[in-house]
ZAFIDO-167386 format. One record per residue: residue number from 1; x, y, z of N, C-alpha, C, O in turn; chain; residue in one letter. Coordinates in nm, 3 decimals, m for minus. Atoms other than C-alpha are relative to their C-alpha. Layout:
(NUM (X Y Z) (X Y Z) (X Y Z) (X Y Z) "A" "A")
...
// end
This chain:
(1 (0.070 m0.116 m0.017) (0.016 m0.012 0.004) (0.071 0.126 m0.007) (0.173 0.135 0.061) "A" "M")
(2 (m0.084 m0.130 m0.010) (0.130 0.357 m0.075) (m0.084 0.085 0.082) (m0.197 0.125 0.052) "A" "A")
(3 (0.085 m0.103 m0.063) (0.039 0.574 0.196) (0.051 0.121 m0.030) (0.157 0.149 m0.085) "A" "W")
(4 (m0.056 m0.151 0.045) (0.038 0.931 0.174) (0.035 0.039 0.122) (0.014 m0.014 0.231) "A" "T")
(5 (m0.032 m0.125 m0.126) (0.169 1.210 0.389) (m0.101 0.022 0.080) (m0.075 0.039 0.199) "A" "H")
(6 (0.115 m0.043 m0.101) (m0.173 1.280 0.529) (m0.023 m0.129 0.095) (m0.038 m0.136 0.217) "A" "E")
(7 (0.019 0.099 m0.117) (m0.213 0.940 0.631) (0.092 m0.019 0.101) (0.052 m0.037 0.216) "A" "D")
(8 (m0.077 0.018 m0.098) (0.091 0.904 0.798) (m0.034 0.108 0.130) (m0.067 0.076 0.244) "A" "R")
(9 (0.029 m0.141 m0.099) (0.044 1.281 0.975) (m0.148 m0.047 0.079) (m0.142 m0.011 0.197) "A" "N")
(10 (0.112 0.026 m0.053) (m0.310 1.157 1.084) (m0.002 m0.126 0.046) (m0.106 m0.157 0.105) "A" "W")
(11 (m0.040 0.112 m0.096) (m0.173 0.821 1.216) (0.052 0.036 0.131) (0.019 0.000 0.244) "A" "M")
(12 (m0.083 m0.049 m0.125) (0.076 1.006 1.419) (m0.113 0.067 0.092) (m0.101 0.076 0.214) "A" "H")
(13 (0.066 m0.102 m0.119) (m0.200 1.217 1.568) (m0.107 m0.137 0.080) (m0.148 m0.136 0.196) "A" "R")
(14 (0.091 0.113 m0.103) (m0.415 0.885 1.672) (0.094 m0.059 0.104) (0.042 m0.073 0.215) "A" "A")
(15 (m0.078 0.000 m0.052) (m0.099 0.785 1.815) (0.035 0.051 0.142) (0.045 m0.003 0.253) "A" "I")
(16 (m0.002 m0.129 m0.100) (m0.045 1.095 2.008) (m0.136 m0.006 0.106) (m0.144 0.017 0.227) "A" "A")
(17 (0.137 m0.026 m0.135) (m0.393 1.084 2.172) (m0.021 m0.174 0.047) (m0.125 m0.211 0.101) "A" "L")
(18 (m0.032 0.125 m0.071) (m0.287 0.704 2.266) (0.088 0.069 0.122) (0.054 0.048 0.238) "A" "V")
(19 (m0.115 m0.041 m0.123) (m0.003 0.871 2.489) (m0.070 0.102 0.063) (m0.069 0.099 0.186) "A" "R")
(20 (0.079 m0.106 m0.107) (m0.212 1.166 2.603) (m0.108 m0.109 0.098) (m0.109 m0.120 0.220) "A" "E")
(21 (0.109 0.066 m0.090) (m0.498 0.932 2.708) (0.050 m0.076 0.115) (m0.016 m0.082 0.218) "A" "G")
(22 (m0.065 0.088 m0.109) (m0.226 0.686 2.913) (0.017 0.078 0.152) (0.039 0.018 0.257) "A" "E")
(23 (m0.004 m0.099 m0.105) (m0.216 0.962 3.160) (m0.145 0.027 0.054) (m0.162 0.102 0.150) "A" "A")
(24 (0.136 m0.010 m0.051) (m0.574 0.951 3.218) (m0.059 m0.108 0.075) (m0.066 m0.204 m0.001) "A" "T")
(25 (0.056 0.116 m0.035) (m0.737 0.696 3.443) (m0.132 m0.038 m0.096) (m0.202 0.046 m0.153) "A" "K")
(26 (0.122 0.033 0.093) (m1.008 0.496 3.250) (0.007 0.015 m0.144) (m0.093 m0.006 m0.213) "A" "G")
(27 (m0.005 m0.018 0.135) (m0.862 0.571 2.909) (0.068 m0.103 m0.032) (0.167 m0.126 0.036) "A" "I")
(28 (m0.069 0.111 0.032) (m0.763 0.259 2.724) (0.082 0.046 m0.159) (0.044 0.129 m0.242) "A" "N")
(29 (m0.060 m0.022 0.108) (m0.513 0.250 2.455) (m0.007 m0.009 m0.136) (0.075 m0.072 m0.204) "A" "P")
(30 (0.026 0.010 0.167) (m0.651 0.297 2.105) (m0.047 0.145 m0.030) (m0.135 0.206 0.031) "A" "I")
(31 (0.050 m0.147 0.028) (m0.674 0.634 1.945) (m0.055 m0.010 m0.133) (m0.027 m0.105 m0.206) "A" "G")
(32 (0.074 m0.006 0.115) (m0.888 0.730 1.660) (m0.015 0.148 m0.046) (m0.014 0.232 0.044) "A" "C")
(33 (0.009 m0.133 0.072) (m0.924 1.050 1.424) (m0.072 m0.001 m0.107) (m0.039 m0.065 m0.206) "A" "V")
(34 (0.083 m0.009 0.143) (m1.174 1.121 1.179) (0.010 0.123 m0.091) (m0.051 0.218 m0.044) "A" "I")
(35 (m0.047 m0.097 0.043) (m1.059 1.364 0.933) (m0.141 0.018 m0.148) (m0.196 m0.078 m0.202) "A" "V")
(36 (0.093 m0.030 0.128) (m1.310 1.514 0.636) (0.093 0.138 m0.081) (0.149 0.220 m0.008) "A" "R")
(37 (m0.053 m0.096 0.066) (m1.157 1.758 0.370) (0.107 0.057 0.067) (0.107 0.180 0.055) "A" "D")
(38 (m0.116 m0.043 m0.053) (m0.814 1.802 0.576) (m0.008 0.020 0.145) (0.087 0.033 0.222) "A" "G")
(39 (0.015 m0.068 m0.166) (m0.972 1.892 0.915) (m0.017 m0.132 0.068) (m0.036 m0.237 0.007) "A" "K")
(40 (0.055 0.092 m0.114) (m1.036 1.678 1.226) (m0.128 0.049 0.042) (m0.149 0.158 0.095) "A" "V")
(41 (0.155 m0.007 m0.036) (m1.401 1.646 1.275) (m0.027 m0.045 0.103) (m0.126 0.006 0.156) "A" "I")
(42 (0.043 0.081 m0.116) (m1.391 1.387 1.583) (0.127 m0.044 0.022) (0.205 m0.057 m0.072) "A" "G")
(43 (m0.126 0.105 m0.034) (m1.106 1.210 1.762) (m0.044 m0.032 0.156) (m0.146 0.006 0.213) "A" "E")
(44 (0.011 0.080 m0.128) (m1.077 1.034 2.088) (0.066 m0.128 0.025) (0.123 m0.184 m0.069) "A" "G")
(45 (m0.067 0.118 m0.063) (m0.944 0.729 2.309) (m0.119 m0.096 0.023) (m0.235 m0.062 m0.003) "A" "C")
(46 (0.085 0.124 m0.043) (m1.121 0.404 2.418) (m0.007 0.080 0.116) (0.090 0.136 0.167) "A" "N")
(47 (0.055 m0.048 m0.134) (m1.323 0.540 2.719) (m0.104 m0.093 0.060) (m0.193 m0.051 0.134) "A" "E")
(48 (0.103 0.105 m0.065) (m1.520 0.239 2.817) (0.019 m0.006 0.132) (m0.085 m0.030 0.194) "A" "V")
(49 (m0.013 0.027 m0.144) (m1.377 0.221 3.167) (m0.004 0.159 0.089) (m0.024 0.168 0.211) "A" "D")
(50 (0.051 m0.127 m0.034) (m1.410 0.612 3.204) (m0.128 0.020 0.022) (m0.174 0.066 0.127) "A" "L")
(51 (0.142 m0.032 0.009) (m1.757 0.621 3.094) (m0.087 m0.116 0.060) (m0.210 m0.108 0.065) "A" "R")
(52 (0.062 0.107 m0.021) (m1.838 0.294 3.219) (m0.133 m0.045 m0.104) (m0.250 m0.061 m0.070) "A" "H")
(53 (0.080 m0.027 0.120) (m1.990 0.263 2.852) (0.057 m0.104 m0.078) (0.155 m0.074 m0.146) "A" "D")
(54 (m0.029 0.086 0.104) (m1.951 m0.060 2.666) (m0.006 0.041 m0.122) (0.052 m0.046 m0.187) "A" "A")
(55 (0.009 m0.108 0.140) (m1.995 0.151 2.350) (0.086 0.072 0.006) (0.069 0.148 m0.090) "A" "T")
(56 (m0.101 m0.139 m0.030) (m1.715 0.394 2.441) (0.126 m0.024 m0.050) (0.226 0.020 0.007) "A" "A")
(57 (m0.110 0.060 0.047) (m1.473 0.227 2.219) (0.055 0.152 m0.131) (m0.032 0.210 m0.197) "A" "H")
(58 (m0.093 m0.117 0.026) (m1.199 0.529 2.051) (m0.104 0.024 m0.148) (m0.149 0.135 m0.174) "A" "A")
(59 (0.073 m0.037 0.106) (m1.398 0.494 1.726) (m0.136 0.073 m0.002) (m0.171 0.173 m0.065) "A" "E")
(60 (0.121 m0.052 m0.003) (m1.730 0.531 1.825) (m0.001 0.122 0.094) (m0.103 0.189 0.076) "A" "I")
(61 (m0.050 m0.164 m0.062) (m1.600 0.866 2.077) (m0.013 0.078 m0.118) (m0.108 0.153 m0.144) "A" "V")
(62 (m0.006 m0.056 0.096) (m1.501 0.976 1.788) (m0.105 0.062 m0.124) (m0.110 0.179 m0.164) "A" "S")
(63 (0.132 m0.025 0.068) (m1.819 0.947 1.551) (m0.092 0.098 0.084) (m0.159 0.188 0.032) "A" "M")
(64 (0.093 m0.071 m0.118) (m2.002 1.097 1.850) (0.019 0.159 m0.017) (m0.066 0.244 m0.043) "A" "R")
(65 (m0.079 m0.138 m0.016) (m1.764 1.408 1.871) (m0.002 0.048 m0.154) (m0.012 0.170 m0.169) "A" "R")
(66 (0.039 m0.069 0.133) (m1.795 1.437 1.453) (m0.127 0.055 m0.012) (m0.164 0.166 m0.050) "A" "A")
(67 (0.184 m0.032 0.029) (m2.171 1.415 1.457) (m0.014 0.155 0.082) (m0.073 0.249 0.029) "A" "G")
(68 (0.018 m0.123 m0.048) (m2.155 1.701 1.690) (0.025 0.130 m0.033) (m0.046 0.231 m0.030) "A" "Q")
(69 (m0.060 m0.079 0.109) (m1.900 1.882 1.501) (m0.087 0.031 m0.126) (m0.132 0.144 m0.145) "A" "T")
(70 (0.080 m0.055 0.100) (m2.091 1.855 1.180) (m0.143 0.013 0.024) (m0.205 0.053 m0.075) "A" "L")
(71 (0.139 0.008 m0.052) (m2.450 1.836 1.372) (m0.062 m0.065 m0.113) (m0.162 m0.017 m0.165) "A" "Q")
(72 (0.091 0.111 0.071) (m2.544 1.541 1.141) (0.088 m0.124 0.027) (0.207 m0.128 0.056) "A" "C")
(73 (m0.050 0.146 m0.045) (m2.491 1.173 1.196) (0.075 m0.061 m0.121) (0.144 m0.159 m0.092) "A" "G")
(74 (m0.035 0.036 0.072) (m2.380 1.122 0.849) (0.128 0.064 m0.031) (0.139 0.184 m0.058) "A" "E")
(75 (m0.118 m0.029 0.026) (m2.007 1.105 0.798) (0.053 0.000 m0.148) (0.173 m0.026 m0.161) "A" "L")
(76 (m0.032 0.065 0.115) (m1.998 1.067 0.418) (0.169 0.093 m0.049) (0.185 0.212 m0.022) "A" "R")
(77 (m0.146 m0.043 0.065) (m1.604 1.138 0.250) (0.064 0.023 0.129) (0.172 0.081 0.129) "A" "D")
(78 (m0.104 0.023 m0.105) (m1.490 1.097 0.603) (0.099 m0.115 m0.011) (0.061 m0.227 m0.047) "A" "A")
(79 (m0.098 0.093 m0.038) (m1.161 0.915 0.663) (0.012 m0.043 0.157) (0.020 0.046 0.241) "A" "V")
(80 (m0.028 0.022 m0.138) (m1.119 0.718 0.996) (0.124 m0.055 0.034) (0.151 m0.159 m0.025) "A" "L")
(81 (m0.107 0.034 m0.004) (m0.794 0.677 1.127) (0.016 m0.067 0.129) (m0.023 0.005 0.222) "A" "Y")
(82 (0.004 0.090 m0.139) (m0.733 0.396 1.434) (0.098 m0.094 m0.001) (0.126 m0.177 m0.088) "A" "T")
(83 (m0.116 0.081 m0.018) (m0.454 0.249 1.594) (m0.001 m0.168 0.004) (0.092 m0.248 0.016) "A" "T")
(84 (0.062 0.130 0.003) (m0.619 m0.063 1.584) (m0.112 m0.069 m0.079) (m0.232 m0.051 m0.057) "A" "M")
(85 (0.162 0.045 0.055) (m0.843 m0.259 1.354) (m0.119 m0.010 0.083) (m0.134 m0.072 0.188) "A" "Q")
(86 (0.172 m0.033 m0.059) (m1.215 m0.165 1.433) (m0.041 m0.129 0.025) (m0.023 m0.209 m0.067) "A" "P")
(87 (0.093 0.095 m0.027) (m1.406 m0.435 1.601) (m0.114 m0.005 m0.079) (m0.131 0.094 m0.149) "A" "C")
(88 (0.089 m0.021 0.049) (m1.714 m0.531 1.463) (m0.090 0.118 0.033) (m0.116 0.203 m0.052) "A" "G")
(89 (0.106 m0.134 m0.062) (m1.948 m0.276 1.660) (0.062 0.132 m0.098) (m0.014 0.186 m0.178) "A" "M")
(90 (m0.060 m0.119 0.025) (m1.707 0.014 1.548) (0.002 m0.046 m0.139) (m0.038 0.058 m0.192) "A" "C")
(91 (m0.005 0.011 0.170) (m1.685 m0.107 1.162) (m0.157 0.013 m0.045) (m0.187 0.083 m0.142) "A" "T")
(92 (0.156 m0.033 0.045) (m2.090 m0.127 1.142) (m0.014 0.133 0.043) (m0.062 0.214 m0.037) "A" "L")
(93 (0.058 m0.160 m0.047) (m2.134 0.197 1.326) (0.074 0.089 m0.132) (0.007 0.181 m0.179) "A" "A")
(94 (m0.046 m0.072 0.085) (m1.865 0.328 1.046) (m0.110 m0.018 m0.109) (m0.161 0.086 m0.150) "A" "S")
(95 (0.082 0.050 0.096) (m2.099 0.143 0.791) (m0.114 0.127 m0.018) (m0.123 0.208 m0.111) "A" "V")
(96 (0.110 m0.065 m0.022) (m2.408 0.322 0.919) (0.012 0.157 0.019) (m0.087 0.230 0.021) "A" "W")
(97 (m0.049 m0.152 0.011) (m2.219 0.676 0.940) (0.033 0.034 m0.135) (0.065 0.147 m0.171) "A" "A")
(98 (m0.034 m0.027 0.158) (m2.160 0.653 0.587) (0.154 0.025 m0.014) (0.194 0.075 m0.119) "A" "K")
(99 (m0.162 m0.059 0.026) (m1.754 0.704 0.648) (0.046 m0.098 m0.087) (0.045 m0.220 m0.067) "A" "I")
(100 (m0.037 0.041 0.108) (m1.612 0.654 0.309) (0.150 m0.095 0.006) (0.191 m0.166 m0.085) "A" "G")
(101 (m0.136 0.071 0.008) (m1.260 0.510 0.443) (0.008 m0.023 0.126) (m0.036 0.053 0.212) "A" "R")
(102 (m0.054 0.010 m0.129) (m1.122 0.330 0.728) (0.153 m0.054 0.002) (0.179 m0.163 m0.051) "A" "I")
(103 (m0.154 0.028 m0.019) (m0.737 0.308 0.795) (0.025 m0.008 0.147) (0.004 0.066 0.243) "A" "V")
(104 (m0.052 0.041 m0.145) (m0.598 0.121 1.068) (0.145 m0.051 0.017) (0.185 m0.094 m0.091) "A" "Y")
(105 (m0.125 0.018 m0.038) (m0.247 0.045 1.210) (0.020 m0.127 0.024) (0.046 m0.195 m0.076) "A" "G")
(106 (m0.026 0.112 m0.043) (m0.207 m0.266 1.415) (m0.137 m0.114 m0.057) (m0.251 m0.069 m0.049) "A" "A")
(107 (0.105 0.079 0.015) (m0.433 m0.574 1.301) (m0.005 m0.102 0.088) (0.072 m0.116 0.183) "A" "G")
(108 (0.009 0.161 m0.084) (m0.555 m0.922 1.438) (0.130 m0.044 0.008) (0.149 m0.058 0.129) "A" "R")
(109 (m0.091 0.082 0.011) (m0.230 m1.080 1.374) (0.122 0.067 0.077) (0.219 m0.004 0.105) "A" "D")
(110 (m0.108 m0.107 m0.058) (m0.001 m0.776 1.544) (m0.006 0.017 0.132) (0.090 0.069 0.188) "A" "D")
(111 (0.026 0.001 m0.134) (m0.145 m0.799 1.883) (m0.073 m0.129 0.048) (m0.127 m0.211 m0.027) "A" "V")
(112 (0.058 0.096 m0.096) (m0.270 m1.027 2.166) (m0.148 m0.036 m0.073) (m0.227 0.045 m0.120) "A" "H")
(113 (0.143 0.036 0.008) (m0.572 m1.248 2.090) (m0.126 0.026 0.065) (m0.242 m0.005 0.036) "A" "E")
(114 (0.093 m0.029 m0.095) (m0.724 m1.107 2.376) (m0.104 0.138 m0.070) (m0.220 0.161 m0.036) "A" "M")
(115 (0.070 m0.127 0.065) (m0.837 m0.783 2.165) (m0.103 m0.019 m0.100) (m0.175 0.064 m0.154) "A" "Y")
(116 (0.079 0.018 0.120) (m1.013 m0.958 1.930) (m0.100 m0.148 0.011) (m0.199 m0.179 m0.056) "A" "F")
(117 (0.043 0.131 m0.042) (m1.091 m1.305 2.088) (0.013 m0.118 m0.089) (0.089 m0.097 m0.183) "A" "G")
(118 (m0.026 0.080 0.073) (m1.104 m1.618 1.930) (m0.101 0.001 m0.129) (m0.095 m0.095 m0.206) "A" "D")
(119 (0.093 m0.015 0.078) (m1.382 m1.508 1.699) (0.017 0.001 m0.154) (0.080 0.102 m0.183) "A" "R")
(120 (m0.042 m0.021 0.113) (m1.352 m1.556 1.329) (m0.030 0.091 m0.128) (0.014 0.094 m0.243) "A" "H")
(121 (0.045 m0.120 0.069) (m1.526 m1.268 1.208) (0.096 0.115 m0.028) (0.150 0.177 0.063) "A" "L")
(122 (m0.111 m0.149 0.014) (m1.303 m0.979 1.045) (m0.061 0.102 m0.030) (m0.171 0.093 m0.084) "A" "D")
(123 (0.082 m0.139 0.080) (m1.386 m0.613 0.965) (m0.059 m0.019 m0.135) (m0.162 0.039 m0.171) "A" "T")
(124 (0.035 m0.044 0.131) (m1.402 m0.683 0.616) (m0.113 m0.088 m0.004) (m0.188 m0.051 m0.095) "A" "V")
(125 (0.130 0.085 m0.007) (m1.689 m0.958 0.680) (m0.102 0.099 0.006) (m0.202 0.097 m0.065) "A" "D")
(126 (0.141 m0.040 m0.057) (m1.902 m0.719 0.841) (m0.036 0.118 m0.135) (m0.150 0.141 m0.175) "A" "F")
(127 (0.026 m0.099 0.103) (m1.826 m0.431 0.541) (m0.075 m0.055 m0.146) (m0.146 0.008 m0.224) "A" "I")
(128 (0.069 0.018 0.119) (m1.917 m0.668 0.272) (m0.122 m0.078 0.014) (m0.165 m0.134 m0.087) "A" "R")
(129 (0.114 0.099 m0.058) (m2.217 m0.858 0.456) (m0.068 0.161 0.031) (m0.165 0.143 0.105) "A" "D")
(130 (0.057 m0.137 0.003) (m2.332 m0.459 0.464) (m0.032 0.047 m0.107) (m0.127 0.125 m0.116) "A" "A")
(131 (0.038 m0.047 0.135) (m2.320 m0.408 0.102) (0.045 0.135 m0.012) (m0.033 0.221 m0.052) "A" "F")
(132 (m0.039 m0.149 m0.014) (m2.080 m0.087 0.142) (0.113 m0.058 m0.106) (0.208 m0.118 m0.055) "A" "R")
(133 (m0.103 m0.007 0.099) (m1.865 m0.127 m0.192) (0.088 0.137 m0.008) (0.198 0.163 m0.055) "A" "D")
(134 (m0.078 m0.135 0.021) (m1.809 0.230 m0.145) (0.087 0.038 0.121) (0.132 0.152 0.130) "A" "D")
(135 (m0.083 m0.027 m0.121) (m1.610 0.187 0.203) (0.099 m0.058 0.000) (0.094 m0.179 0.024) "A" "L")
(136 (m0.157 0.055 0.000) (m1.254 0.122 0.182) (0.073 m0.040 0.137) (0.072 0.028 0.240) "A" "S")
(137 (m0.068 0.067 m0.124) (m1.066 m0.076 0.430) (0.158 m0.016 m0.007) (0.199 m0.120 m0.057) "A" "L")
(138 (m0.109 0.057 0.020) (m0.708 m0.058 0.448) (0.094 0.014 0.138) (0.097 0.107 0.218) "A" "E")
(139 (m0.064 0.050 m0.138) (m0.478 m0.212 0.725) (0.143 0.008 m0.016) (0.185 m0.005 m0.131) "A" "G")
(140 (m0.124 0.019 0.003) (m0.123 m0.202 0.808) (0.097 0.133 0.001) (0.219 0.125 m0.016) "A" "G")
(141 (m0.072 m0.116 0.007) (m0.031 0.182 0.825) (0.086 0.003 0.139) (0.025 m0.022 0.243) "A" "L")
(142 (m0.075 m0.015 m0.083) (0.226 0.221 1.051) (m0.005 m0.116 0.126) (0.007 m0.098 0.248) "A" "M")
(143 (0.049 0.108 m0.080) (0.155 m0.101 1.197) (0.099 m0.055 0.108) (0.046 m0.117 0.201) "A" "A")
(144 (m0.105 0.007 m0.117) (0.475 m0.152 1.424) (0.020 0.073 0.077) (0.065 0.037 0.185) "A" "A")
(145 (0.041 m0.092 m0.121) (0.425 0.151 1.593) (m0.109 m0.029 0.074) (m0.107 m0.041 0.197) "A" "E")
(146 (0.142 0.025 m0.082) (0.069 0.085 1.672) (m0.008 m0.125 0.093) (m0.061 m0.138 0.203) "A" "C")
(147 (0.016 0.130 m0.099) (0.124 m0.274 1.773) (0.096 0.023 0.116) (0.067 m0.040 0.218) "A" "A")
(148 (m0.066 m0.044 m0.125) (0.391 m0.132 2.019) (m0.077 0.033 0.113) (m0.048 m0.009 0.225) "A" "A")
(149 (0.111 m0.013 m0.075) (0.079 0.008 2.178) (m0.064 m0.079 0.082) (m0.141 m0.038 0.169) "A" "L")
(150 (0.070 0.112 m0.036) (m0.024 m0.307 2.273) (0.045 m0.117 0.068) (0.166 m0.100 0.083) "A" "Y")
(151 (m0.045 0.134 m0.013) (0.032 m0.666 2.401) (0.023 m0.084 m0.122) (m0.064 m0.123 m0.199) "A" "V")
(152 (m0.059 0.072 0.129) (0.237 m0.846 2.143) (m0.090 m0.152 0.008) (m0.140 m0.207 0.106) "A" "P")
(153 (0.086 0.158 0.002) (0.062 m1.195 2.016) (0.065 m0.102 0.069) (m0.009 m0.196 0.098) "A" "P")
(154 (m0.039 0.139 m0.034) (0.297 m1.447 2.158) (0.029 0.075 0.176) (0.112 0.012 0.241) "A" "D")
(155 (0.019 m0.003 m0.135) (0.256 m1.267 2.527) (m0.063 m0.091 0.085) (m0.165 m0.153 0.054) "A" "A")
(156 (0.056 0.115 m0.106) (0.191 m1.480 2.816) (m0.114 0.072 0.111) (m0.058 0.124 0.208) "A" "E")
(157 (0.060 m0.111 m0.062) (m0.090 m1.289 2.988) (m0.141 m0.116 0.061) (m0.222 m0.182 m0.004) "A" "V")
(158 (0.110 0.071 m0.093) (m0.325 m1.464 3.264) (m0.123 0.013 m0.054) (m0.171 0.118 m0.095) "A" "P")
(159 (0.133 m0.028 0.064) (m0.640 m1.547 3.146) (m0.089 0.101 0.103) (m0.172 0.181 0.060) "A" "E")
(160 (0.091 m0.118 m0.103) (m0.796 m1.342 3.463) (0.037 0.126 m0.075) (m0.061 0.187 m0.118) "A" "A")
(161 (m0.046 m0.144 0.076) (m0.612 m1.026 3.289) (m0.060 0.005 m0.114) (m0.073 0.118 m0.162) "A" "E")
(162 (0.076 m0.025 0.136) (m0.791 m1.092 2.974) (m0.104 0.055 m0.035) (m0.196 m0.014 0.009) "A" "Q")
(163 (0.133 m0.055 0.019) (m1.066 m0.900 2.867) (m0.039 m0.077 m0.150) (0.047 m0.132 m0.217) "A" "F")
(164 (0.097 0.038 0.130) (m1.309 m1.011 2.558) (0.011 m0.185 0.043) (0.003 m0.277 m0.039) "A" "N")
(165 (m0.022 0.169 m0.067) (m1.266 m1.371 2.740) (m0.136 m0.032 0.071) (m0.153 m0.140 0.127) "A" "R")
// end
């Protein structure tokens, strides 16, 4: 994939959000930036623990903020940059929001399986099944830098400390 300078800049911003969020109790290390026409319209981190809200993933938080910015629930022509491959919930929310492009850093194989569980569905399945041939999904942008934010695939993590189990 030939990534643009703009793609790299926005992923750097998503990574910076993770690092900024690490200082706040309840913020989990996933960062997301939504851009339209070269401007940030929404951004955020995973705030599930902070808000006691299972839907407060970084992508959802960012979509809510983008909706407030635009005073509209449709984010046509927007690009969503996220440090980790979106889960099914976030992918389907992107479909419903009519986001035009999703770009992610670390993928399923770059991080510990606890982030995705042992489910066999992949983000691509959700997009294909939602009949969105106008939504592009591109992964691997700055994958090593993004993966370094998370538990590596081969790490031994006690089951009691794993989520999504």
